[in-house]
N, C-alpha and C positions, 0 to 999 in steps of 0.2 A: 815716170815721175818727172815733174817740172822743177827746175832750179831757177830761183830769182836772186840776183845780186841787187843790193840796194833796197832790200825789203822794208827798211825803216824810213824810206823817203816817200815823198808824195806819190810818185808814179808807182813805186814798188808796193806800197801798202794797198793802194786801190787795185792794183793788178792781182795781188794775193786774194783780195775779197772777190774780185770778178771770177778768177779761176776756180776758187772753191765753190762758189755758187753754181758754176757750170760743171762740177763733178771731177775736177782735176786733183790729183795728189800733188801737193806742193811742198817744196823745201826752200827755205830762205836763209841766207847767211847774214850774220850780224857781227859787228866789232865791239859794240858797247851794249851790254844787256839792258841798261836803262832806256836806250832808245827804242827798245821793243814796245815800250808803252805808247810811243807815237803811233805805231801800227794798230795797237789795241784800241786807241782812241778813235781811229777811223772806223773800225768795226762797231764800236759803241755808238758813234755818231749816226750811223745808218741803221742802228738797232739790229745788228747782226753779230752781237757778242758771242753767241753760241757757236759761231763758225770759226772763231779765232783759234780754238784749241786744235783745229785740223791742221794748222801749220806745223811743219817739222823744222825747228830752228837748229842751225849749225853755226857754231862760232868759227868764223873764218875771215880772212882779209884777202882782197884781190891782189895784194902785193906780197902775200905770204904763200908761196907755192905749196909747202907741205900741208897747210890747212885746207887748201883747195882739193887736195887728193881725196880727203874724206867727203867733202861736199859733193863731189861728182859721182859718187858711188850710185849706180842704178839710175842715172839721169838720162832722159831721152831728149828733152827740149830745154833750152836755156834762154832766159830773158836777162840781158845785161843792162841793168838800170843804174848801177852804182857809178857815181861820178863825184868829183869835188868841184863845186861851183864857187868861184871867187874871182873878183875882178881887181883885187888888191895886188899890185906889182910885187909886194913882199912874198906873196904866195906862189909866185911863178914856178919855182922848182917843184913844189909839192903838187900843184895843179897838173903840171905836165907829167910828172912821175905817176901820179894816181891814174890819170885818165888815159895816158898812152901805154905805159908799162903794165898797168892793171888790166887794160883791155887786151894787150898782147898775151898776158897769162891766161885770160879766159879763152881766147881764141885757141891757144895751144892745147888747153885741156879739152876743148870741144873737138879738136882734130884727133887727139890721142884717144879719147873715149868714144869716138865715132857718134857724136851727137847728131840727131836727125836734122835739127835746124837751130840756128842761133838768131835771136832777134836783138839787135843792138839799138838802144835808145840814144840817139845822137842829139842834134840841135840844129835849128836854122842858122846858128852861128857858124856852122861848118859848111854851109852852102857857099856858092861862088860869089864873085864880085861882078857887078854889071859892067859891061863894056859900053862904049859911048852910044852905040845904036840900040841898046837894050833898055827896057823899062820895067820888067818884072822878073824876079828871081825864081828859077825853076831848078829841078834836080840836075839839069844839064848845064846850068850856068858854071863857067869855069872859075876855079879858085885862082886868084892872082897873088902870088907870093910877094910881089912888089908893093902891094897896097898894105896899109897898116891894119892889123887885127889884134884883138885882145888876146892875152895869154890863154884865156878859156877857149876862145874860138880856135886858136892854133892847136890846143890840146885835143879838142873834139875832132878836128880835121885829121890830126895825127892818129887818133884812135880809129877813125874810119879807115885809114890806110892799113892798119893792122887787120881790120875785119875783111877788107878786100883781099889782103894777103891770104886769108883763110880760104877764100874761094880757090886760089891757085893750088891749095893743098887738099882740095876735095870737100871742103865744108860748105854746106848750104846755109845761106844767110838771108836776112832781110834787115834793112836799116830804116828806121823812122827818124825824121827830123822835125820834132815838134817846135812850134813857136813858143811864146810865153804861155806856160801852162797854168791855168786857173783851177784851183781846187776849192774846197769848202772854206767858208769864213771861220777862222779859228775861235774856239770857245775857251781854250786853255793853252798853257805853254806847251803841253805835249803835242798839240796839233800845229805848232808854228813851224811850218816848212814850206818851201817853195813860194807860192804867191801870198802866203800869210803875211809877209813883211809889207806887201803893198796894201793889203787890207788894214793892217795895223797903223801904218802911216796916215792913211786917210781918216781912220777912226780917231787918231790923236790930233786931228786938225791940220793936216798938210795944207799949207797956204798956196803953194805954187803948182802950176801945171805947165806942160810944154806941148808943142804942136807937132812933135815928131810922131811917127807911126811905125807899127810893126805888126806881125801876125800873132794872133792869140788863138788858143785852143783850150777846151775843157779837159780835165784829167779823165773824165768819163770817156770822151772820144778817143783819147790816146790809148787807154787800156783796151777798149773795145776793138780798135783797129789792130793793135799789136797782137791780140789773141786770135783775131781772124786771119791775119797774115801768116802767123807761124804754123797754123794748121792747113793753110791753103797750098795750092800747087805753085804759087808764086815763089820764086827764089832768085837770089843774087840781084836784087833791085833795092833802090832806096826811094822813100816817099816823104814828101813835105806834108806835115800835118798842121794845118791851120784852119780855123773856122772862117775867119775873115781878117782883113787888115783894118786896124782901128787906130785912130788918133789917140794919143795918151790922155789928152784932156777928156775925151768922151768916156774912156774907161774909168777914169778917176771920178767923173761926175756920176756914172752909174753906180759905182761902189758907194759913194757918199749918199746917194739917194736911198740905196738899199739899207745902209746903216743908219739912215735918218740923222746925218750930220751935215755940217755946212760944206758946200762944194769948194774946192780950191778956186781962188778968185784972182790970183796974180800970175800974169804970164812971165815965165822964166825964159827970156830970149836966149838965142845961141851965145851972144856976147856975155850975158850974165852967167850962163852955165860954164863958160870958159874961165871966168873969174872965180867962180865958186870952187871948181876942182883944184885950182891952183892954191886957193886959201886952205882947202882941205889937205892938200899935200904938205903945205907949210906946217899946219898944226900936227899932222901925223909924224912929220920928220923931226920937228924940234920940241914937241910937247908930248910925243908918244901917244897921240890920240888914235883911236881906231878909224881907218878910212871909211868915210860915209859915201863919198862920190869920187870916182877916179876919172882920168881923161877919157877912158873907154866908155864908161857909163854916161858921162856928160855928153859925149858925142852921140851916143845912141838915143839920147832923150830928144834930140832935135832932128835926127836923120829920118827921112821919110822912105823907109824900105817897104816894098810891095812884094808879096810872095804868092805863088800860084799853088792851088791845091787840086788842080785838074787831074793830075796823074792818079792820085789815090781815089778820087771820086769816080774816075772811069774804071779803074782796076776792080774796085769792090762795089760799084754802083751804090754809093752811100751819100748821105747828107750829114752835115755837121750841125751840132746844136748852136743856137743863137747865143752869142756871148753875153749880151745884155740880159736876156731872159734867164740864162743860167745863174748870173750873179744875183738876180732877184730871188730865184728859187732857193739857192743855198743860204741866203740870208735868213730863211725861215727854219732852217734845220736846227 
């Protein structure tokens, strides 16, 4: 049997569907029963509602060791997808506790229960920092602790350290580092997860674009590769998963065209973004407003990061889906 943590998230829900369609017996853990509807909405979206009942749900929390004891009964493979994604400095302690301590708990159970292989869903945020002579980030790029990183990036890097520790104690692992994961365009509140916020902002008339870039990947590619890696002979390696490096303006334009709404037309320069995050901090600090943009997210909006996907393409001899075509396709679901 296969265990999936984070089964109510974007990757976890699509992974459950993919594995069931391919004949796996799956168990998923949840903390909030209401969020199970998110996963059901994914099955409904692809007209696979009849497969949803095949999931064995277990109430558990990656920070609650006793609950995990039940979840790991008769498990052979584990996909650790659960994580807290937040760039709000107020969430620093919770982000680090959830992502690092929670991953440590999963690794410990995998070792104790002699799991055949663990697949950890990390992030390109945990990859290294370019040196002066480097131009593209790979799996071998070294992490520089002297450079500034978001709390989320630090937490995912720390989580990876826990997974690498597992190797020293006899655990077989694979780590995947996806870029920005794009999923279906949301039809209701139940499907609003991951990239849904990006779609929603454009649909609501987002006026600004930036000229930074990063790696993007579809959720379909992420789950397909994860499932292939965990059953392969490949072990104790990590792989960057991106379809392509895309400028934010181009992604926003493609989404706007797919949704048949106006494209963002105003360039938000690096200087403007620096002003905006400071205003946002002021409003959050003195008027208790929820943070909309932080120093880390502002910086990422104009940073031109380039990532290589050559390692995974060579290892599995695969091609990735075109990001722009994918957005057009999911707009018709």
